[in-house]
N, C-alpha and C positions, 0 to 999 in steps of 0.2 A: 767781330760780332760774337757775343756770348763768350768773351774773355780770351780766346785763343784761335789759332788758325783751324783747329779741328771743329770748332763751333759747338763744343760739348758742354759748355757752361760749368766745368768743374773749377772749384776754387779751393784754397786752403784756409778759409775763414769759417768759424762757426756760425751755424744758423741763428739768428736771434731767437730767444726763447722766453722773452718777457717784453712788456711795454716799455720798460726802461732801456732796452737794447735796440729799439726800433726808432726811426726818426720820422715820425708822422707830422712833425711840425712843418716840414718842407711843403707838402701837399696843401696844408692849410693857408700857408702864407701866399701862394701864388695862384692857387686854383679855387674858383668860387664854387665849383661843383656843377656848373652848367655844362651839360654834355656837348654843347657846340663848341666848347673851347677845352675839350679833354686833352690833357698833356700827353706827349709821347713818353714811352719808357725812357728813364733817365741816362744820360751819358755823363760819366764822372771823369773829369780831366783836372789834374792838379787839385787845387782846393775848391772847385766850383762843379755844380751840376748844371747841365744844360738840357732843357726840354723845348720841344716845338709845341706851341700852343696857338690855335686859330692860325694867323698868318705872320707870326713872329717867333724867334727863339729867345727863350728867357734864360739869363744866367743867374744862378742862385748860389750863395754862399753855403757850402755844405756843412758848415759848423753851426750857423745861426738860422738857416732857412730863409734868410732875407734875400729878396730880388736886388742884384747888384747892377744889372743892365738888361736891355732888350735890343734886338736887331732891328734893322729897317723892316718895313713891311715886305714880305715875300711876295711873289707873283700870285700866289694862291694859298689856300689853307691846308694844314696838315689832315684835315677831315677827321677821321675816326682815330687817327694817331696810333696805329697799331705797331709801328716799327720805330726803333730809336734812331737817333741822329748818328751818323758815322763821322768820325774825325780821320782825316788823312791829309798829309802834305800842307798843313797850315790852314785848311778849311774845314768847315762843318757842312756836311751834305745831308739834306732832309727831303723827305719825299712830300710833295705836295699833289694838288689835284691835277687831273688830266695826263697822268704819266710823266709828270715833270719832276726833275730833281732840281733843288735850289742849292747853290754854292754860297756859302757866307764865310767871310774872313774870320778866322778864329780870334785874332787880337782886337779888331774893331767892331765886329759884328755888323759890318756893312755887306749888303748883298753884292757878290761879285758877277755872277751869271746864272742863268738857269737854262736847263736843256730844252731842246725843241720839244714841242707838245706831240706826245705819242698817242694820248688817248688811254681811256680805260683806268683801271685802279693800280696804283703802285703799291701792291700788298706783299711784295717780296723784299725781304731785307736787303740793304746795300752791303755788298762785300767789297773789300779793297785788296789789291795785290800790286806788287811792283813787277814789271816786266822789262827786263833789260834796262833797269834803272829808271823806268818811267812809271808813274802811278796811274792806276785805273780803278774805277768803280764799276761794279756790275750789279744789275737788278733786273726785274721783270715786271710785266703788267699783266692784268687779267681783265678781259671784257665780259665774256659770258661763256656758257657751256657750248655754245654754238658758234662762237667767233673767236678768232685768233687774238692772243696777247702777244707779247714780244719779250725777248731777252735782249738786254742792252749792255754795251760797253762804252764807258765815257772816260776820257782821260781827265785826270785831276788838275792839269795845268790850265792856263788861260788861252790855249790855242783854239782855233776853230770857233771863235766867238764873233758874231757879227755885230753891226753898229746899233742893234737894238739889245745887246746883251744876251742873245740866244746862242747856245753852244750846240753843235751838232754831235751826235753820237759817232764813235769810232766805227762801230758796227751794230747791226740790229739782226736778230734771228727770229724769223716768224715760222712757226711749225708747219704751216701749210706751203711755204715757199713763196707766198704772195707778197708783192712789193706794197700792197695796200695792207697796213698792219692789222686792221679789224675787219678784213673782208670776211663775211659770213661763210660758213661751210656746213655741209650736212654731216651729221655724225652717224 
């Protein structure tokens, strides 16, 4: 996220300073401007740009701005599309509604699994780390100022996936200590 492990967004590239050095053609090619299908911030991998829009991931050629492919329909929409897709261990991870993370195969754009429904809004960026050689993603949810959200850890592999394609979190931390993720509490 934001270019490095420190999440500071520092790069060694110059900031565009004219219309000729920016690439607005990409947005015009894949997004009609309808707010209900707003694209996520772009993820650039190899020669492609990946954005989540509505309930799909769109793969765009970064040189031409043309759509190359799109994913299967995900279990829900990216909503306000506030956070970028995360790439790790051969999968694209995108936040969708109700606190769900959708895993999509990077090569085929086929939906692999989705996490259990936690509820609330997944407005915290997804972070990735390897721990003892195994990949994990971390994120958080928000419900309201008077109800708990949760912090989550999910392994990036295909373990703990049930027959319906739903993956259980490795762990979940709820600030109040409640086992009910969004039990209301007085502030």
